[in-house]
N, C-alpha and C positions, 0 to 999 in steps of 0.2 A: 527636037522642036522649040524648046526653051533656051533662051540665052540668058545669062548672068546679068542682072540688072545693075548697071554701073553708071556713075555720074559721067557726063561727056567730058569733064575735067581730068578723068581717070584713065581716057583711052587717048592712044597716040595718033598721028596721021595715018598709020596703017590700019587702025581699027584694033589693034590689040590692047588689051588691059593692062595698065600700068598701076603698080601699087603706089598707095599715097606716101608721098614724102615725108620720110621720119625723120626728126632731128638727131643729130649725134650729140652726145653727151661727153665728147672727149674736150671740147673746147669751153672753157668756162666763160669767154668773152662773147658767145653766141647770144643771142636774144632769147628771152623766154616765148615759151607758147603761149599765145593767145587762145586761151581754153575755152572763152566764151564763142570766140569766132569758129573754132573747132566744132563746139557743139552745135552751133547753128547749122553749120555745113552738113553735119552727120543728121540732124533734123530734116534739113531739105532733102537729103538724098532718101531718106526713110519715108517721107511723104511720096516722094517720085516713085519709089519702089511699091509703096502700098497702092497707088494708083495704078501702075502697071499690073499688079496682081490683081486687082478688081477687074481691071480689063479683060485680063486672060481667063478668069474664071467666068466672065460675061460670055466670052468667046466658047469656051468648053460646054457652057450649059446650053447655049444656042445649038451645038452640035448634037446635044442628047436628044434621044427620041421621047416621046410622053411616057413610053414604058419605063426607061431608064430613070426619069424624073420620079416616076411614081414609085419606082423600086427604092431610091434614095431616101424619098419621105418615109416610105415604110420602115427601113432600116432606122432612120433617125428617130421614129416615134417608138418603135421597139425598143432601142437603147433608153428611150426617156421612161418607157414602162418599167423596163428592168429596174432602173435606178429608183423609181417609186417603190417598187416591190421590195427592193433591199433595204431602203430605209425604213419601210414599214415592218418588215421582220426585224430589224434592228431595234426598233422601238418596242415591239413585243417583247422581244428577249430582255431589252432593259427592264421593262416594267416586270417582268416575271423574276428576275434576279434581285431586282429591288424589294418586291414583296417577299421572297424567300430570305433574304439576307438582313433586310432593315436598312441598307445603304440606300442613300437617295439616288434615282435614276439619273438624274442630270450630271453626276460626278462620275458615273461609271464609263471606262473607255474600253473599247475593244470592237472586233468586227465579227465574232463570232460568239456564240453562247458560252464557249470553254474560256475565251479571252475575258468575258465579261464577269463569269463567275469566279476566275482566277483574281481578277482586279477587286472585286467585292470582297473576297477573302482577305486580301492584303489591307483594304480599307477600313473593314469591320474593326480590327482591333485599335486602330488609331482615332475611330470615331468614339468608341466606347471609353477611350482614356480621357476624353475632354470632359470636364466637370461639368455639371448640370448647374445651371444660372435659373433660378426660378424669375418668371416675370415681375416687373416693379408695379405695385399696385396704383402708384400715382402717376403713371406715365402720361405724358402730354400735359400735365398740370403744371402751372405755375406757382412759385411759392409766393405768400403774401408778402407785399411791400408795405412798408409803414407808410400811413397817410400823411406825413409832412414829407417835404420835398428832399429833406437832407437826411438820409438814410443813417451816415455814420453817427451823427448827434442822438438820433434816435437809439442806435445801439449802444452808445456809451452813456446813456441816461440823461443827457444834458438838454 
């Protein structure tokens, strides 16, 4: 039913597809390939193919019955629900492992409880090895500036 989507420039007079002409690298006197023109050519082909795919999808959708459309929509919604449930389960496991191990939940990696626990076990010694730095009491405060405009003279006592 579907035919390959090709640019008219790629088909011969008989309608058979022709591969794009590729330069030979044997002759150093040949001109360089205009890559910008090639890029524009492939971009136009992609846009044409995209339009053809959308039209084909519309034709296929028009041929579906309401029951088929509803079944497709239900399948898509079920997949979305499954993805949300999986994410919620993963978040719950991360919170549990973070509470048990003391490793922050946002740096844990894995898709199962066992993988998360193993990752936390690897990270815990690395996090414990970091020195504790107490907070600075004067954080956000600026030092006092001398009242005169020339701070160097004031610091030298002149």
